N, C-alpha and C positions, 0 to 999 in steps of 0.2 A: 504494500500500500504506500502510495506517495502523495503527500500533501505539499502544496506550494505556499510558502509564507513570503518572506522578503528579508532584506537586510534590516528593514524596520521591524522585524520580529526579533532582532538582536540588539538594536539601539532605539532610542526614543527621542528624536529631535523635536524641538519646539514647533508648535503649529501643525503637528501631525498626529494629534491625540487620537482621533477616531481611527485613522488608518493604522497607526501602530498598535492600538488596542486590538484590532481585528487580526493583525499579523502575529502579535504575541499570543492571541487566543489559538490560532492555528498551530503555533509551535507547542503550546501547552497541551492542547488536545492530542497532537501527534506523539509527544513524548509520553504522555500518560497511557495512550493506547499501546505504544511500543512496550511499555512495562507490563501492561495487562496481557499482551500476547507473547510475552517472552518465552513461555513454555510451549509455544506452538511453532509451526513451520511458516508462520506469516511474518515477513520482515516489514518494518514500518520505517519510512524515511520522511524527513522534512527538508524541503528545498528552500534555500535562502539565496535567491538571485541578487546580485548587485545590479549594476547598470547594463541592461541588455539593449542592444541597438534595435529598438522597435519604435512604433509611433505612439506608444502609450502616453507620453507627455502631450503630444499634439492632440490626441483624442480625449484627453481628460476634460472634465467639467469643473467649472469654478463654483465654489459655494456662494450663496447670496451675500452680497456686500463685499466680496473680494475684489480688490482693484484689478482691472483687466491687464495692466502691465505686469502683474505678478505671473500670469500665465506665460507671457513672453520671456520673462526672466527665468522661469522654471524650465521652459523649453531650451533656452540657451545653456543653462547649467546642465540639464540632462544630456544634451548633445556633447558637452565637454566630458562628462564622466561615464557615459555609456560606451564601454569599450568592447564588450563581449558580443559576438554575433549570435543570433538565435540558433544557428547550426552548432556552434561550439557549446552553447548552453545545453542543447539536447544531448550531445555526446557526453557531457559531464554527468547529466542526470542518469542516462542509461548506464554509464559505468558505475555510478553510485549505487544504482539498484542492483547491478551484478555483484558488487562488493558488499551488499547489505549494509551500506553506510547509513547510520541513523541521522546524520546531519550532512546534507549535501550543499556545499558552498559554491556558488557560480561566480567566477571572475576573481581576479586579484583583489578588487575592491572589497568583495564580500569576505575574503580571507583576512584582509587587513582589519576590516571593521570587526569581525569576530574576535580576532586577537586582541585589539585594543579595548573592546568592551569587557573582555575578561581580565586583562592586565590592569586596566584603569577604570574600574566601574563608576567612579565619581567624576572623572574628568575626560572620558573618552571623546565626548562631543567636541570640545575645544581642540583636542589634538587632531581629530579627523578634519575639522574645519581648517586648521592651519596647514595640514598636508594638502588639502584641496585648494587652498588659497581662496576660499569662498565660504561664507556663512551658509549653513543649511537653511536658515530661516530667511524668508524674503521680506520680512517686516523691517521697515526703516526704524532704526534706533536713534 
């Protein structure tokens, strides 16, 4: 069984509360189910993709009251960080299933985010933002 979460199931940036809540829920559900099925022949994996080169940012909808320029900024940022092709992502997922890997990280960004969230649970967001040279929040401060 394979469930797809996100790197936002590993970290929780500001202004992503609803999205990260759903992605952490997928992760928790998957991990709990994996433990429940540990004595069976059913393998359970959770996929955490980083930036995959798709049209997800362009096809996203804005919440009411969200400034329109935030979508443009988000698209620009996504284009900058989305480095993994969908084909490469599919290969990593299939290999993770074959290896019965409980946590499948897609892309270098996902591996770095996972590492930093574990090593620096209180300060990972600032470190990741400095590495990207960009705040994950689009809100003007």
